[in-house]
C-alpha positions as CSV (number, residue, x, y, z in Angstrom):
1,X,-29.5,27.9,12.5
2,X,-28.1,24.5,11.5
3,X,-27.3,23.4,15.1
4,X,-30.8,24.5,16.1
5,X,-32.4,22.4,13.2
6,X,-30.3,19.4,14.1
7,X,-31.4,19.7,17.7
8,X,-35.1,19.8,16.6
9,X,-34.8,17.0,14.1
10,X,-32.0,14.6,15.1
11,X,-33.1,12.1,12.4
12,X,-31.8,14.6,9.8
13,X,-28.3,14.3,11.2
14,X,-28.2,10.5,10.9
15,X,-29.5,10.8,7.3
16,X,-26.6,13.1,6.4
17,X,-24.0,11.2,8.3
18,X,-24.8,7.8,6.8
19,X,-26.4,8.9,3.5
20,X,-28.4,5.7,3.5
21,X,-31.0,7.4,1.2
22,X,-28.5,7.4,-1.7
23,X,-28.0,4.4,-3.9
24,X,-24.5,4.7,-5.4
25,X,-23.8,4.3,-8.3
26,X,-26.8,6.3,-9.4
27,X,-29.4,4.9,-11.8
28,X,-28.4,1.3,-11.3
29,X,-30.8,-1.6,-10.6
30,X,-29.2,-3.5,-7.7
31,X,-31.8,-6.2,-8.1
32,X,-30.1,-7.2,-11.3
33,X,-26.4,-7.8,-10.3
34,X,-25.6,-9.7,-13.4
35,X,-25.5,-6.4,-15.2
36,X,-22.9,-5.1,-12.7
37,X,-20.8,-8.0,-11.6
38,X,-19.8,-11.1,-13.6
39,X,-21.1,-14.5,-12.4
40,X,-23.6,-13.0,-9.9
41,X,-27.3,-13.4,-9.2
42,X,-29.7,-12.0,-6.7
43,X,-31.3,-14.4,-4.2
44,X,-33.6,-14.0,-1.3
45,X,-33.4,-16.1,1.9
46,X,-36.1,-16.4,4.5
47,X,-34.3,-16.4,7.8
48,X,-37.3,-16.6,10.1
49,X,-41.0,-16.1,9.6
50,X,-41.6,-12.7,8.2
51,X,-37.9,-11.9,7.6
52,X,-36.4,-12.1,4.1
53,X,-32.8,-11.2,3.4
54,X,-31.6,-10.3,-0.1
55,X,-28.2,-11.6,-1.1
56,X,-26.0,-11.7,-4.1
57,X,-24.3,-15.0,-4.9
58,X,-21.1,-14.6,-6.8
59,X,-19.1,-17.6,-7.9
60,X,-15.3,-17.4,-7.9
61,X,-13.4,-16.7,-11.1
62,X,-12.2,-20.3,-11.3
63,X,-15.8,-21.3,-11.9
64,X,-16.7,-18.4,-14.3
65,X,-16.7,-20.5,-17.5
66,X,-18.9,-23.0,-15.8
67,X,-21.4,-20.3,-14.6
68,X,-21.9,-18.7,-18.0
69,X,-25.5,-18.9,-19.0
70,X,-26.7,-20.9,-16.0
71,X,-30.0,-20.3,-14.3
72,X,-30.9,-19.6,-10.7
73,X,-31.1,-23.4,-9.8
74,X,-27.4,-23.9,-10.8
75,X,-26.3,-21.0,-8.5
76,X,-28.4,-22.4,-5.6
77,X,-26.8,-25.9,-6.1
78,X,-23.4,-24.2,-6.2
79,X,-24.0,-22.9,-2.7
80,X,-24.5,-26.4,-1.4
81,X,-21.3,-27.9,-2.8
82,X,-18.0,-28.4,-0.9
83,X,-16.5,-25.0,-1.7
84,X,-16.2,-22.5,1.1
85,X,-18.7,-19.6,1.3
86,X,-17.5,-16.0,2.2
87,X,-20.2,-13.8,3.7
88,X,-19.6,-10.1,3.3
89,X,-21.8,-7.8,5.4
90,X,-21.9,-4.4,3.7
91,X,-23.3,-2.2,6.5
92,X,-26.4,-0.1,6.8
93,X,-26.5,1.5,3.3
94,X,-29.7,-0.3,2.4
95,X,-28.4,-1.6,-0.9
96,X,-26.3,-4.5,-1.8
């Protein structure tokens, strides 16, 4: 009966293959990365009208002492300095 159900409802197969409805680890607020990862904040970038992309900005360990207790503005200014930026694209899980 499982193949028959998959044939009738193909979206069910994609849900179980990618498991993008699960947020792992469980019961974690991904909008507050500072609770999970040191020297990290959550930012939102508007890439074009009507499209907003959520990002985490993590400063390297060499700037960890400098980042302690800083606000969002400091992290935004750190993105504009001469240090290189690494972009990690996590996939289609729907969480950062």
